[in-house]
N, C-alpha and C positions, 0 to 999 in steps of 0.2 A: 791161685787162690782167687775166688771170685768177687769180683766188688758189692758191697753193700749197694742198696738202692738209694741209702745219702751221698755214698761217696760218689754213683755215678752220676747224681745231680750236679753234685760238684763239679765233679770233671767236664759235664755239658755247660754249664756257667762259666765257669774258668774259659772254656774255650772258644765262646763265643764271646768272653770280655775281648778276648783277644785279638778278635776280627773288628769289633766297636774301636777299639784300638789304635789299627793297624788303621781302618778305613779314616778314623779323624788324625792320624800323621797324615796319610796320603792328601788329604783334603787342606790341610794347614798348608803341605807343601805346594799343593796346588793356587792356592791365594783364595781359593771359594768364597763364598758366605756361608757360613753357618747358622744354623736355624737355631730359633731362641730354644732350647729345653729347662723344663721345669724341673723343681728337685735335684741341680746337680746331675742333669740328663736322665733322668726317670720322674716319671709321674707315679711312681709306686708310694703309697705313704703321702701322697699332695692332698693339697685341698680339692675338694671334688671337682668344682670349677674348673680346676688349671687341669684335674686329671682326665674330664673329658676333651680339653682339648690337646692333649700330649700323643707325638707319634714317633717318639725315640724307639732306638733299641731295647734300652734297656726297661723301657714303657712294656716291650711285648713279654721282656723276660719277670715282672710284676710277678703274677701267676706263679712262675717257679721260684724264684726267689720268696714269694709270700710262702711257699710250703711247707718252708721250715723254722712259721712263728708258731707260738701255742695257739692254743686253741681259747685260750683266754682273750688273746689281742684281736683272733679271727671274729670272735663273739664280741667285742668293742666294736670294732668296725663296724659289724651289722647293723649296730644301732645311731650309727655319723648323719641320719636322718638324710642322707643325699642320694637317696635311689629316684632314678627317672620317673617321671609320668608313665601310667599302666604298667608299671612291673609289680609283680606280686611281693608280697611282703613274707621277710622269713619267718621262720614258724615264732620266734622270741617275741615279734609284732605282733601275731594273731591271736596266741597262746593266752599271752599274761604271765608267762614264768618269769623265772629269775634269771634264766640267761640272758647274758648280756646286757642283763640292769643292775647293776653294780653302783646303782645312780643315789639310793638313798631312796627314792621315790618309788622304790616297790614295783617298775616296770623300765622297761627301757626309757632311756631318756628322751629317742625321737617320737615314742606314743605318749609319754607323759606330756611332751610339748605341744604335740597336735589336737591332744582331747580341751586345752586353752581356746583354739580358737575356732572361732566363728565361719564360715564361708559362705562365698556365693557361688554360682555358677549360668553360664548362659543353657536356655535350653528349657523345653517346656515337657518331653517324653520321656520315659523310663530309657532309652536308646542315648539320653545325651552323655559325651564322654566324660563325663564328672563321675560317673557311675565306675565306670573304670579304677579314677583314681581314689574313691571311696571304697572300695576294696583295699587300698595300701593301705590308705589312711585313714586312722581312729578319730575324726574329726568331733572335736567336741558338740558342735551344731551346726547345722546347715542354714543360711538365710535365702528365703524362696520372694521374688519379688514380681512385680507386675511381669517381667519378660518369661517369668518361670507358669503364667498363668494363662489358662483359657477361660475354665469356667469348673464349680465346686466341685462336679464330679472327676475332671481332670485332674485338679488338685489334689484329690485324695487321690489318684491313682499315683502320683508322684512323691507322695507321702508314705506312701506305700512300700514305694520302691526303695525310698531310701532305710527306711526301716527293713527289710526283709535284706536290702546288700550289707548295712553295718552288720544286723545278725549272722547272716552265712559267712563273712568275715572274722565273726569271732571279737568285732569290736563292739564300746560299749555304746548303749544307746542313744543315737545326739539329739541334742534338743533340734525342735525343729520351730525357727522364727519364723515373723514376718512382722512388718513394720504397718500396721491394720489401727490408725490414730482417728482415721476418718476422714471422708471429703478426698481431698487431694494427698492426701499424707497416708492413703491406703492401696496396699497392692492387690488389692483385690477390690475394684471397685462395686462389685456388686452386693458385695457382702456387709454388713454393720460393721460400726457404729455408722452414725451420723457426725459430720464434722465438728468438731469440738466447739467449734462459735456458738454452733444451733444448739448446743446443750445448754439451758437455759435457767436450770437448777439441777442440785444436788442428787435429787430423787432421780432425773433424767440422766445424769451421768453414770448412774450406779446401773441402771435399766437399758442403757446403750450400752455399757462394757460388759453386762452380761450377756445381753441376745451377740454381742460380737465374740465373746467366748465361747459360748456353746455352739456356733458356726465354726470356729475356728478351728476346736475339738473335733466338729464331726469332721472335718479336714482333714484330722491329723498334724494339724501346725499348732505346740506345746507351749510356744510363748511367743508373746506380743511386744513389741516395740512402742509400748503406749502404757500409760495417757500421755502426753507432753505438758509438763507442769510449767516451758515457757510462756513469760507474760505476755501478752499481746496488746505492747504497747505502740502505741501509735509511728507509724514508720519503720517501725522493725519487722526482721523476719518474720514473726510469727504476729503478725498484725494481721486479723483476719482469720487465723488457724487456732490459737488458743484459745482456753475457758474466756480468759478473762487480761484485761491490764491490771486488775485490781489483785495483790497480794491475796489477801484474805479470801476473796472469793474465790481465786486460784486453786488455793490452798483444799478450800471446802471440797470441788469438783476434782480435783486429783486425788482425795482420800476416798471417795464413795465409787470414783473407777475402778482405784485397786480395789475395795472392795465386791464390786460387780465381777471382776475378772477373777478374783479368790472363789468366788461362787459358783464361778464357770471350771474350775480346776484349768486353768490356764495361767501361766506366769506371764504377770504383767512386770515391765519394763518403765520408770518412771524417769523422763529425759527432759532437759539435757545439763546435767550440774557443770557449775551454780548456775545457771540460767543463760538462756541467749536471748531474752527479751529485747534487750536494748543492743543486740550485735548490729556493727555496721552493714551485715549480708548475713546467705545462711551458709555457715561453716563447711557444709557439706558440698556446697559448688564453689567455694575459694575460700581463701583469706577473709576473717572476719574478724573483727576486734570491738571489745565491750569496755567501754571506756570508763565503768561504774568503779566507785574504789571499793573495800570490802564491807565499810558500815551502809554502803547504799545498797550493797546485793543483800546483805544483812535485813535491810529494813523493808524489802519487798520480793526480791526475787528467788530468795532463799525458803522464804516461806511455804509453798509449796511442799518444797522436800522436805522440810523439816515436818510439815505435816504429816507425809505416809512415810516417814523413815522409820519405823515400827514394825507396817503392815506390806509396805513392798518388798517382793523378795530380789529386786535388781535392781537397780541404778545406771542410767549410762552417762558416760560424763561428755562435756561438749567438747569440741575440738575449735572452738575460739581463742582466739589471745583478750586475755583479760590484764586492764590495766591494775586489778586489784592483786596481782601479783607481777611477774616480769616482764608482762605487756609485748613478748614475742614468741613465747613458746606455748604450744597448744593445752587450754587445761588438761587434757585427758594423759599429758605424757610428764606432769607435775605432782611430785608426792607432796605439795605443800595443799594443793585442791582436792586429790582424795583425801589428807587426812581433815580439812574441812567437812568433807562429808561424814566420815567416821565420826568426827564431833558433834555429829548434829544426834547420833545414838543408833544408826544404819551398821549393820550388821551383817548382812548380805552380800548378794554378789554385785562385784562393779564391774558392769560391760563398758569396753574402752567404747571412744568414737571411731567412727571409719579411719584406719591406721593408713590406708592409702591417702585420703585428701591430707590426714594429719603428717606426713610424710611429706606430701606435697609443698603444705603450707610451713613446714622446719627446713625445708631443702635439702630432707636426707631418705634413707632409702626405708620401704615399709619393714624391713627385718630390722634397722635402727629402732623407728620408731615403737614396733613390737616389743623390744629390748626395756626402751625407756618407759612403755605405759606399764609394763608387768614389773620392773622397778619401781615404779611412783605408787603402785598399790591395784592395780586392775588385775581382776581375774579372767575374765573373758576377753579374747582379742577377736575386734570384728575383722574382717581381711575379705570384704564380698568384691574385690578386686579379680582380676586374672590368676590363670594357673601357676603362672610361674611368680606373680609377687609373691603369691602364698608358699610355692615352694619356695625360695629365698627368701620370706620370713622363718619359715620353719628351721631354716638351716643354719640362720643366723643367729637363733635363739639358741638354739641345740649348742652350737660354739660355744656362745657366751657361758652356758652352764658348764661348760667343760673346763672353760678359763675359769671361771671363776666371779666374770662380772653381773651375773644372775647368781644369785643366793640357791641353793637347790631348798631350804628352809621357806625362802619365797614361792617357788614352783609347788611344794607341797603346800604351800597355804589356801593358794588357789586353786587348786587340783581336791581340797578335802571340802571348799566352798561350792565346786561344783558339784560335788558328787553330791554334799548336801540337798542343792537345790532339787539336781535329779532327784534323791530319794523324797525328799517333800511329798514334791508333786507325783511319786511315782510313773518316772518317764518310761514308758517301756517302746521302743521301734514307735514312733510316732503316734503313740496315746497318752494322754495325762489320764489320771484318776487323784486330785488331788483331793486331801479333804474339804 
């Protein structure tokens, strides 16, 4: 009688297992050292970081053993967020269909997670290695810095390539962002605005933002990490960089700048909540502490954020440590800090601080920082670090969702806010045509 294909497969597996058992018995008798073998001798079904290192015989048998698994199980594996850089996504990741997407999010978990990240990359030309990763990852946004810039024409070419690659991969249109607050706080030094400290009245602040927004939109940049609402307190990190050391003046200029960016149809991002004017240093460069109590923050530092809460589409959290909270955790990772922002009436998108810097300050990994920021209430997760950090963060958040340490409802809420932002500003592969 002819054996079925399944029976032949089982026979092969049994025979190979017997060989393995015999080899192990011989090794034990010889007293030789045995290598560490993950997952009870197999990398099959192991953590991706472990699976990549596995080299046992059972690891080699994993594809054969996996052949009998259900289609649903194999589809679920496709969304584990563990594909190496440079590999093409499976169909479920590029079509947005429900295959592998039984997450309650309407799309596969790893695709949902990547839509929450704003990432950076090295290189200033369309052949940068990042574009291979962009074919795989449906990033929510891309942050451009001075390292990505040569001149306005080159910038337009680069942003166009971001849109082309994302569109051809079947991804959503990513936000294309840059920090362009003026002076030393601008990624593109030959484009407006002027330094905020040189904007001496509200009309000037609005006019500079309008000019900056038009230049950015022409170059395909849809989102600016500006204006800065931090007070230029004497001796603080924003001394000589902010609008003013007076909370009332800074509030009026911040609100005027937001209006200018809106008129230019570019997404404004007011930072850095709850205010870094009194910080011991720049949180983006190293651990920094704000020693003010909550009442002191409310009296001055929160005023620009309160003034812009009803009009700015995005607010960025600070990575500083605040005595007003626990004094040891970056504000971007604290639910109480985000709740304070929401209490001002802000209903837009909350952008995290640089999670690489926040992870360093808190002594954790970018992935753990991403989980904490998401659970705290951040909707977009900023990670301009290297590709390894970005991939580690995606995998960590995917696992947290599967384990339930990040609620699906929290992810859905963040996705909905980001999607609404893109609709409102009609983000279309590097261009913005907001009302």
